[in-house]
N, C-alpha and C positions, 0 to 999 in steps of 0.2 A: 588176200585179207578175209577174214570172216567178218561180214558186215550185217548189223542188225538194221533193217529198214522198216520204218513205221508208216502206215497209211498208204495213199495211193500216188499217182503219177508214175505208173508202170513203166512208161517210156525210159525214165531215168533208172528205174530197177533193171530194165533190160539192158542199158549201157553198162552198168556196173558188172553185170553177169558177163558181157561180151568182153569186158576188161580183164576177166578171169577171177572175180571175186566171188566168194561163196556167200550167199544171202539167206537170211532168215526174215521172213516177213511177219510183222504183227499189224493186224487190221481189225477196226471195229466191224461188227457183224453187218451193220447197214451198208458199208462200203466194200465188203468183200464180194468176189466175184466167183461163180462156178468154175471157172478155169484156173483159180489161183493154185490148186493142189498140183496141177500139171505145169505150172509156170517155172520160172528159173530160180526156184527156192529149195534150200535144203529142208526146211521145216515152214510151216504156215501155222500161225497162232491167231485165233479169232476169239475175241471176249465181246461181251454185249456192249452196246453203244454207251450205256451208262456206267461202265467200268471207269474208275478214277485212276489217275496216273500212278498212285501207289500200287494198285493191283498190277498193273502193267509192269511196273518195276520189279515186284515180286516174282513174276512169271519170267522176266528176263533174266533176273539173278540166277534162277534154276538153270536156264540154258547156258548162261556164261559160265557157270561152275563146271558145267559137262565140257564145253568147248568155248574158250575165251573169246569175245568179240574185239576186233581192232578198232571199231568206229561204230557210232550210231548216227543214222541219217534219216531226214524227212525232208519232204518236199512240197508240203502244203500246210496250211495253218492248223487244221483240225487236229494234228498229231504233234504239234510243236511242244506243248506242255508235257505230253507223254514222253517225247525224247528227251527233254531236259531232265525229268525225273529219273528216267532210266540211266542216262549218262552219269548224272550225279551219283545214283546208287552204285553203279558198277565202276566208277572211276575211269570211264572210257570216254574218249574225246568225241565232241560233236561241234559242228559249226552252227548250230541253232541257237539263236540268241533271243531268248524269250523277253529280255527288257526292251529290245528293239520292236519285237513283235507287239508287246502292249502299247508303245507309242504309235504304231501305225494302225493297230486294231481299232483303238479308240479314236475316232475320227475328230472329236472335239479336242483331245489331246494333241493330235497332229496339228491341228490349226494353232493352238497355243505355242507349241514348240516353233512352228515357222513364223508366227508373229514375233515371238521373242528374238529370232535371228534375224528379223527384218526381210524375210522372203515374202514377195508380194503374194496376197491371197484374195480373199473376198470378206464382205461383212458376214458375221455369223453370231449365232447364240446357242448355247446348250439350254434346254428347257426339259423339266420333268412336270408332267400333269397337264391337263388340258388347258387351264387358265394361262399357265406359264408357256405353252406353246403359242397360244394366241397372242401373248405379250411379245414374244420373240419375233413372231411374223410381223407384227407392227413396228418393231425396232429395226428389223433387216430391211423391210419394205418389199413391195411387190413389183415384179414377180420374184418368187423364192421357191427354193427347193426345201422339202423337209424329208428326213431319212433316219432310219435307226442309227445310234451312234456306233454301233458295231456290226452292222448288218452285212450281208453279201449277196451276190447274184441278182442285184437290183430289187430285191424284195423290200416292199414296203416304201420305196422312194416315190414321192409324188410331187408335182409342181403346183403351186398355188398362183394363180394369175389374178384372182380378185377374191373379195370377201366370201363369195358363194362357193368356193373350192375348199375352204377350210374344213368343213365336215367330212367331205369325201376323203380328204387326205388323212383326216384322223382315222377314218374307218379303215383305210388302207394300211395305216400303221398298226392299229390294234391296240387295245387298252394296256396289255403287257409292255410294248414297246414304249408307249407314251409314259408309262409309270417309270421304266427303267431309265429312259433318256433319249431325247430326239434332238438332232442337230438341225437347226434352220440356217439355210445359207443363201445368199444372194444368188440369184439366177444369172449364171455366166453365159453370155451370148457369144457365138462364134463356132467354128468347126472342132470337133473332138478329135483327140489323138491319144495314143498311149505310147509310152517310151519303154522299150525293152533294154535293159542294162545289166551288167555284171560287175560287181564290185569286187576287186581284187586287193586285199587290205582295205585301204580307204580310198583307192583310186577307182573311179567309176567309169567303166567303158560302155558307151551307148553302142548297142548292137543293131537297134533299128527303131524307126519311128513308124508307128501303125496309125493308118486312117481309120476312124470308127464310125460305124452308123448305127444309130440307136432308135428305137421308137420314141416319137415325141411325147407320148402320153405316159407309157409305162417305163421308159428308159431301159427296157430290156434290149440287148445288143442284137441287131440284125445281121451285121457283117463287119469284116475287117479286110483291109488291103495293106501290103507291104511291097515297096516302101510307100509311105504316105506321099500324096502328090503336094509337095511343099517346095517353095523357092529356097534356093541356097541360103539366103539370109534368114529366112523363117526357121529353116532346119537347124542353123547354128544357134539362133536364139532359144529354140525349144530345149536343145541339148544342154546349152550353159544353165538354163533355168533349172532343169531336172537335176543337173548334177549339184546345183545349190541346195535344192530340196534334199537330196540324199545326204549332202554334208551336214545340213542342220538337224536331220533326224538321227544321224550316227550310223548310216548303213556302212557295212564291212563285211568282207568275205561271204557275199551272198548274191542272188539275182535280185532284180527288182522289176515291178511292172507299175508304172505311174500313169495315171489317167489325168488329162488335162484339156482345157479349153484355150484356144488361141484367140483372145479377145483383141479388141481394138487397142487396149493398153499393153498387150504382150501375153504371154502365156500365164495362166492361172491353174493351179492345181485343183483336181476334184478329189482324188485320193491316191495313196501309194501303198504297195504291199511288198513285204521281203520274202517274194516267191516270183516264179516265172508266170507270165500270163496264161490264162486258159483259152478257151475257144479255138484251138488250134493254131493260135498265133506263132508258137514256136515252129510249127510245120511251115507256115508262110515264110518265116525269117530264113529257115534253112533252104526252102525252094528259091527264094529270090537271091539269097547272098552265099549260100553254100556252108554257112556257119551252123554246126550242129549244137544248139544251146543245150539240149538235153544232156549231151556228152559232157560239155563243160561244166554244167551245174552237177552231174553225177560225180565227176572227178573231184570238184571243189568240196562236195559234201563229206567226203573222207579225208580232206586235209591236203589234197594236192594243190601245188601252186600252178594255176593254169595260165600264167602271164605269157609263157613262151607259145601257148596254142592260140592266142587271140591275135588276129591281124592288126596292124597299125592303124588301118582304117577299114572299116566294113562298108563294102559297096555292092549295091544290087546289080545283078546282070540281066534281070528280068523281074516281072512283077507276079505277086500271088496274092490271091484273095479267097475268102470264105464267106458263103452266105447261108443264112438259116432259114428255114420254112417255119412259119408260125401260124398255121391256120387255127383260128380261135372260134369256139363255139360253145353251146351249152354242155355242161358235164353230163348230160343224159345220153350222149351219143358215144359210140365206140368205133375205133379205127378197125376197118375190115381189111384193107389193103392199100398199098401205094403203088400206083401204076407209073410206068415210064422210067424206072431205076435202070433197067438194062440199057435202054437208049442213052441215058445220060452217062452211065459208066462207059460207053463205047467212044464218046467224044474224045479226041486226041489230046484236048488241053485239060481234061478232068483228072484230077489226081486222086480223088477219093469222094465217094458218096456213102453217107453213113445215116442209117434210120436210127433215130434217138427214141422213137416210139414204134413198139412193135405191134402187129395186129392183136387186137384184144384190149389195148390200152384205151382208157377213157379220154374223150376229148374235154378240153377244159379251156377257159380264157387264158390268154398267155400274159401271165402277170410276173413271171420269174423266168430266169434262163432255162431252168429244167422243164419248162413248159413247152419248149421248142420241139419240132417233130423231126427234122432232118437237116443235114447240112451237105453242101457241095463245095469242094475245094478245087481251084482252077489256077492256071497260070496264063500270062499274057505278056505282049511285048512292052505294054505301059500299064500303069495302075489302073486306068480308066478301062482299058481292054479286058484285064484280068476281072475287075469287079463286074462288069457287064456280063461276061460270060458265066460268072457265079449266079448272078441274079436270073439270068435267062435259063440257066439250068435247072434252078430251084423252081422257077415258074412252070416248067415242063412237067414237073411231077404233080400227080394227081391223088389226093388223099380222099379214100372212099370211107365214109361213115355210115353207121346205121344207128337208128334211135334205139335206146335201151328199153326193154320191156317195162310197162308202167309199174311203178312201185319198187323197181329194182335199185 
């Protein structure tokens, strides 16, 4: 089949190519990679980041007239609207549901839908403008979380523990976000998890529950482990709860990544997405369980029924973890080198070491996921062992910085 793929998540692109499909890639300039022209693509189309869906559809129509596409696929949110516009213009099928995307992108709308269906959540208020945010904080109570209504990568998320934290939280959000809309939520207490699932039709298959570790101040994620260290009862409770969330929001024929807190009153959602989880979580799932989620999602994206490829019950035969390095400092310093990489790579339980910042990159405070500097992915006999190995491996890396010249 000739498939038009939009955007990133190239692991799924690789799976489609391995399955024998011919791929044409459409990717915004800011997300293109130097290696894309040499990748598994018949053609690569790059347009400016501000190109609208209609322009993408115009370009796709020219390609389709020369050699028709059998499907249009995307694997992350930034191209969902592009894919929908292209599919509608060409009359070519896609599994991307932008109505579902709208329900989960708008976190206030997600809360409203779940409230309507009686799915337990938390106190929350939508606010626009500084005075409205302050009033929402008073209504929800302290401590609380404030975050952009449609943000990503932990950007702008802040915890307000007392009245003195409000101004700092507003500064972190920025005036544009405050005017567009801010969600104020009750601060949920308990360990954090994410649930990786695949909806086939409207049946939701839980593939893994991931233990999450985030920075307590910025909420930037530091690490993940699969399987999460949960009792059998808690695992069942979390799985049932997430299935009720997916039912209420109308998930179908797509993957999902749902983040939650296991409180004293039971699981409570933070947010959910109609895509697979990032941060190498799918690699952890495959290492721990043997299930290749990228392959399943790639097949589903072009309309395949993957029911027969799913095991009746996914079980972990070992644990896998990822930990991120996040040295934080003034933006006036520059990364010179990272020492200890070869030693970490040589460890028998290390499966990947990846430098997310290369020499020459500016140092900055770690306020969002993209500010992290490196990752190490490990395995172990238990979740605790895999996680400790990843943390120790990252701790052995040495990031050497130098001060930038004055005035640069």
